[in-house]
C-alpha positions as CSV (number, residue, x, y, z in Angstrom):
1,M,0.0,0.0,0.0
2,V,1.3,3.4,-0.9
3,K,1.9,5.6,2.1
4,L,-0.2,8.8,1.9
5,S,1.2,12.2,2.8
6,N,-0.5,14.2,5.6
7,T,-2.1,16.4,2.9
8,E,-3.5,13.4,1.1
9,I,-4.9,11.9,4.3
10,R,-6.5,15.2,5.2
11,K,-8.0,15.5,1.7
12,L,-9.5,12.0,2.1
13,D,-10.8,12.8,5.6
14,D,-12.5,15.9,4.2
15,A,-14.0,13.9,1.4
16,A,-15.2,11.3,3.8
17,R,-16.8,13.9,6.0
18,A,-18.5,15.5,3.0
19,G,-19.7,12.1,1.8
20,W,-21.0,11.2,5.3
21,L,-22.9,14.5,5.5
22,Y,-24.4,14.0,2.0
23,Y,-25.3,10.3,1.9
24,V,-25.9,9.6,5.6
25,G,-26.7,12.9,7.0
26,G,-29.0,13.9,4.2
27,N,-27.4,17.4,3.8
28,T,-27.5,19.3,0.5
29,Q,-24.2,20.4,-1.1
30,D,-25.1,24.0,-0.1
31,E,-25.5,22.9,3.6
32,I,-22.3,20.9,3.4
33,A,-20.5,24.0,2.0
34,K,-21.8,26.1,4.9
35,K,-20.9,23.5,7.6
36,L,-17.4,22.9,6.3
37,N,-16.8,26.6,5.5
38,I,-16.0,25.9,1.8
39,S,-17.5,26.8,-1.5
40,R,-20.3,24.8,-3.1
41,Q,-18.0,23.7,-5.9
42,S,-15.5,22.4,-3.3
43,A,-18.3,20.5,-1.5
44,Q,-19.4,19.0,-4.8
45,R,-15.8,17.9,-5.6
46,M,-15.4,16.4,-2.1
47,V,-18.6,14.4,-2.4
48,A,-17.5,13.1,-5.8
49,L,-14.1,12.2,-4.4
50,S,-15.7,10.2,-1.6
51,V,-17.3,8.0,-4.3
52,S,-14.4,7.8,-6.7
53,Q,-12.0,6.7,-3.9
54,G,-14.4,4.0,-2.7
55,L,-15.2,5.6,0.6
56,I,-18.9,5.5,-0.1
57,K,-20.9,2.3,-0.8
58,V,-24.3,1.7,0.8
59,R,-22.7,3.3,3.9
60,L,-19.5,5.1,4.4
61,D,-16.7,2.5,4.2
62,H,-14.3,4.6,6.3
63,P,-13.4,4.8,10.0
64,I,-14.7,8.3,10.2
65,A,-18.3,7.1,9.9
66,K,-18.1,5.6,13.4
67,C,-16.2,8.7,14.6
68,M,-18.9,11.0,13.4
69,D,-21.6,8.9,15.0
70,L,-19.7,9.2,18.3
71,A,-19.3,12.9,17.8
72,E,-23.0,13.4,17.4
73,K,-23.6,11.4,20.6
74,L,-21.1,13.6,22.5
75,K,-22.7,16.8,21.2
76,S,-26.2,15.5,22.3
77,R,-25.0,14.3,25.7
78,F,-23.0,17.3,26.7
79,G,-24.7,20.1,24.7
80,L,-21.6,20.9,22.6
81,D,-21.9,23.1,19.5
82,S,-19.3,21.0,17.7
83,C,-17.3,17.8,18.1
84,E,-14.8,15.9,16.1
85,V,-13.7,12.3,16.9
86,V,-10.7,10.9,15.1
87,P,-10.0,7.2,14.7
88,S,-8.0,5.4,17.5
89,D,-5.1,3.0,16.9
90,P,-6.5,-0.4,18.2
91,S,-3.1,-1.2,19.6
92,E,-2.7,2.1,21.3
93,P,-6.2,3.4,22.1
94,S,-5.0,6.2,24.3
95,S,-2.5,7.5,21.7
96,T,-3.1,11.1,20.6
97,L,-2.2,10.1,17.0
98,G,-4.5,12.1,14.6
99,L,-5.4,14.8,17.1
100,A,-2.8,17.2,15.7
101,Q,-4.0,16.8,12.2
102,A,-7.7,17.3,13.2
103,G,-6.8,20.3,15.3
104,A,-4.7,21.8,12.5
105,A,-7.6,21.3,10.0
106,E,-10.0,23.1,12.3
107,I,-7.5,26.0,12.9
108,E,-7.0,26.2,9.1
109,R,-10.8,26.5,8.5
110,H,-10.7,29.7,10.5
111,L,-7.5,31.0,8.9
112,K,-9.1,30.6,5.5
113,S,-11.6,33.3,6.4
114,E,-11.1,36.5,4.4
115,Q,-12.9,38.3,7.2
116,P,-10.4,39.4,9.9
117,K,-10.5,37.1,13.0
118,V,-8.9,37.0,16.4
119,L,-7.7,33.5,17.3
120,A,-6.8,33.0,21.0
121,M,-4.5,30.1,21.8
122,G,-3.7,28.1,24.9
123,T,-0.4,26.2,25.3
124,G,0.6,22.6,25.7
125,R,2.0,19.6,23.9
126,V,-1.1,18.8,21.8
127,L,-1.7,22.4,20.7
128,R,2.0,22.7,19.7
129,S,1.6,19.6,17.6
130,C,-1.4,21.1,15.9
131,V,0.5,24.2,15.0
132,D,3.4,22.1,13.7
133,E,0.9,20.5,11.3
134,L,-0.3,23.8,9.9
135,R,0.4,24.5,6.3
136,T,2.2,27.8,5.6
137,V,-0.5,30.4,4.6
138,D,-0.4,34.1,4.2
139,C,-3.2,35.7,6.3
140,P,-2.1,39.0,7.7
141,Q,-5.7,40.0,8.2
142,H,-5.9,37.8,11.4
143,K,-4.6,38.3,14.9
144,I,-3.3,35.6,17.1
145,V,-3.2,36.2,20.9
146,A,-2.0,34.0,23.8
147,M,-4.5,33.1,26.5
148,L,-1.8,32.9,29.1
149,G,1.9,33.3,29.8
150,N,4.4,30.5,29.8
151,M,6.9,31.4,32.5
152,A,7.6,29.5,35.6
153,L,8.5,31.3,38.8
154,D,12.2,30.7,38.2
155,G,12.0,32.6,34.9
156,S,12.2,29.6,32.7
157,A,9.7,29.2,29.8
158,S,7.7,26.3,28.7
159,P,8.7,24.9,25.2
160,Y,5.1,24.4,24.3
161,D,4.1,28.0,23.7
162,V,2.4,28.2,20.3
163,V,1.6,31.8,19.4
164,V,5.0,32.8,18.0
165,R,5.2,29.4,16.2
166,M,1.8,29.9,14.7
167,A,2.6,33.4,13.5
168,E,5.5,32.0,11.6
169,H,3.1,29.7,9.7
170,T,0.5,32.4,9.0
171,N,2.2,35.8,8.8
172,A,-0.5,37.1,11.2
173,K,0.1,39.7,13.8
174,H,0.7,38.0,17.2
175,Y,0.3,39.0,20.8
176,P,2.2,36.9,23.3
177,M,1.4,37.2,27.0
178,P,4.6,38.1,28.9
179,L,3.4,36.7,32.2
180,P,4.2,33.9,34.6
181,V,1.5,31.1,34.5
182,L,1.0,31.5,38.3
183,P,2.2,34.7,40.0
184,R,3.3,34.4,43.6
185,S,0.3,36.1,45.0
186,I,-3.1,37.7,44.1
187,E,-1.5,41.1,44.5
188,E,1.3,40.3,42.1
189,K,-1.3,39.1,39.6
190,E,-3.3,42.3,39.9
191,Q,-0.2,44.4,39.4
192,L,0.8,42.5,36.3
193,H,-2.8,42.7,34.9
194,A,-2.8,46.4,35.4
195,Q,0.0,47.0,32.9
196,Q,-1.4,48.6,29.8
197,N,0.0,46.1,27.3
198,I,-1.2,43.2,29.4
199,T,-4.7,44.7,29.8
200,G,-5.0,45.1,26.1
201,N,-3.9,41.5,25.4
202,L,-6.3,40.1,28.0
203,K,-9.2,42.0,26.4
204,L,-8.2,40.8,22.9
205,A,-8.1,37.2,24.2
206,K,-11.4,37.5,26.0
207,D,-13.2,38.9,22.9
208,A,-11.5,36.5,20.4
209,D,-13.7,35.0,17.7
210,V,-12.4,31.5,18.3
211,T,-10.3,29.9,21.0
212,F,-8.2,26.7,21.1
213,V,-7.1,25.1,24.3
214,G,-5.7,21.8,25.6
215,I,-6.9,19.9,28.6
216,G,-4.4,18.8,31.3
217,S,-5.0,16.1,33.8
218,L,-4.1,16.6,37.5
219,G,-2.9,13.0,38.0
220,E,0.7,11.8,38.2
221,K,1.4,13.2,34.7
222,S,-0.1,16.6,35.4
223,P,1.6,19.2,33.0
224,L,1.3,21.9,35.7
225,H,3.5,19.8,37.9
226,I,5.8,18.3,35.3
227,D,6.5,21.7,33.7
228,G,7.3,23.2,37.1
229,F,4.4,25.5,37.6
230,I,3.2,23.8,40.8
231,D,5.1,21.6,43.3
232,A,4.2,18.1,44.5
233,Q,2.5,19.5,47.7
234,E,0.3,21.9,45.7
235,L,-0.7,19.0,43.3
236,K,-1.7,16.9,46.3
237,E,-3.7,19.7,47.8
238,L,-5.6,20.1,44.5
239,Q,-6.3,16.4,44.3
240,D,-7.6,16.4,47.8
241,L,-10.0,19.2,46.8
242,G,-11.4,17.0,44.0
243,A,-9.5,18.6,41.1
244,V,-9.4,16.4,38.0
245,G,-8.2,18.7,35.3
246,E,-7.2,22.2,34.1
247,M,-7.5,24.3,31.0
248,I,-5.0,27.2,30.6
249,S,-4.3,26.5,34.3
250,W,-7.9,27.0,35.5
251,V,-8.5,24.0,37.8
252,F,-11.9,22.3,37.9
253,D,-13.6,19.1,39.3
254,K,-15.3,16.2,37.5
255,N,-18.5,18.3,37.2
256,G,-16.7,21.2,35.5
257,K,-16.9,23.5,38.5
258,L,-13.9,25.8,39.1
259,L,-12.4,25.2,42.5
260,D,-12.0,27.7,45.2
261,C,-8.2,27.2,45.6
262,T,-5.0,29.2,45.6
263,V,-4.1,28.2,42.1
264,N,-7.4,29.7,40.7
265,Q,-6.9,32.8,42.8
266,R,-3.4,33.3,41.4
267,V,-3.8,32.1,37.8
268,A,-3.0,34.9,35.3
269,S,-4.7,33.5,32.2
270,T,-7.8,34.8,30.5
271,P,-11.0,33.2,32.0
272,L,-12.8,30.8,29.7
273,K,-16.6,31.3,29.2
274,T,-18.7,30.4,26.2
275,N,-21.2,32.6,24.5
276,A,-23.2,32.5,21.3
277,N,-20.7,34.6,19.4
278,K,-17.5,32.7,20.5
279,Q,-16.3,29.2,19.7
280,I,-14.0,27.6,22.3
281,Y,-12.4,24.3,21.1
282,A,-10.7,21.9,23.5
283,I,-8.3,19.3,22.0
284,A,-7.4,16.2,24.1
285,A,-7.5,12.4,24.3
286,G,-6.2,9.5,26.4
287,E,-7.1,7.4,29.4
288,E,-5.2,9.6,31.8
289,K,-7.3,12.6,30.7
290,V,-10.8,11.0,30.6
291,L,-12.0,12.6,33.9
292,A,-10.4,15.9,33.0
293,I,-12.2,15.9,29.6
294,L,-15.4,14.9,31.3
295,G,-15.2,17.9,33.6
296,A,-14.4,20.2,30.7
297,V,-17.4,19.1,28.6
298,R,-19.7,19.4,31.7
299,S,-18.5,23.0,32.3
300,N,-19.6,26.1,30.5
301,M,-16.0,26.8,29.5
302,I,-15.9,25.1,26.1
303,S,-18.3,24.7,23.2
304,G,-16.4,22.2,21.0
305,L,-14.2,19.1,21.5
306,I,-11.7,17.3,19.3
307,T,-10.8,13.8,20.7
308,N,-10.4,10.2,19.6
309,E,-12.7,7.1,19.4
310,Y,-11.4,5.5,22.6
311,T,-11.8,8.6,24.7
312,A,-15.3,9.3,23.2
313,E,-16.5,5.8,24.1
314,R,-15.1,6.2,27.6
315,L,-16.8,9.5,28.1
316,L,-20.2,8.1,26.8
317,S,-19.8,5.1,29.2
318,I,-19.8,7.3,32.3
319,D,-23.1,8.2,33.8
């Protein structure tokens, strides 16, 4: 079998999605064009490609069919506006393989807009992988703003900051957040937030048209702990309070409730809150993150989820 490039794989996935929407979902080509943010002609070509490549028979003969069914169930169960489920490797069901490509595809859908947009970005390993998958495009009409800083208290920086890297791919104006993830005190946070350039960036992030964040667990592999933002004692205290996950360092329990804790009092990142005019996508998968993702989809902090088959099935199995 000829090994396909990432671009060819993405093209087939788009064709499979369009084919599923047309033949299974009963959508017209105009409706498909609107949902996928493409022209009607592109939608027509994608549907045709899904047939010519053998992806469509009586039903969609492609793993994405099951994925899209799981996505619809997650949307219905948790009231999400959007959801994408990528296939899982049967030998490694908790692998994040495919998340980066799916996340990059969603980011690119927004970058293709001729209308100027503000894209707010979190940090982390998965988001960095998404940005690394982006094709180089010239879209100076957009702005890219960081949701949070990436500095530890010792002054070192996380290698998983994405805003500068994303700007290199897009030629868009970018706005980093020159802040520690967790200032030493509430007073220090307030002083930092009072700085004019920080105030402007926080407002830009808060009012962004679309936001992308990762979801971190608060188990043994907690990124907050591994990357040096909290110590072992602070992690233990959060776990004792019922913390299961965090998004841009905001800590929450399995029901999606933000905890009354010192971390949330000190966290310097932009608060996450959905509204009708703003899309907030979380990108995450894996067994160690199941409870964290469950809390995230139960909260009012995200409106969209990109995950994998294994994780989707685990989420749907929990009452």
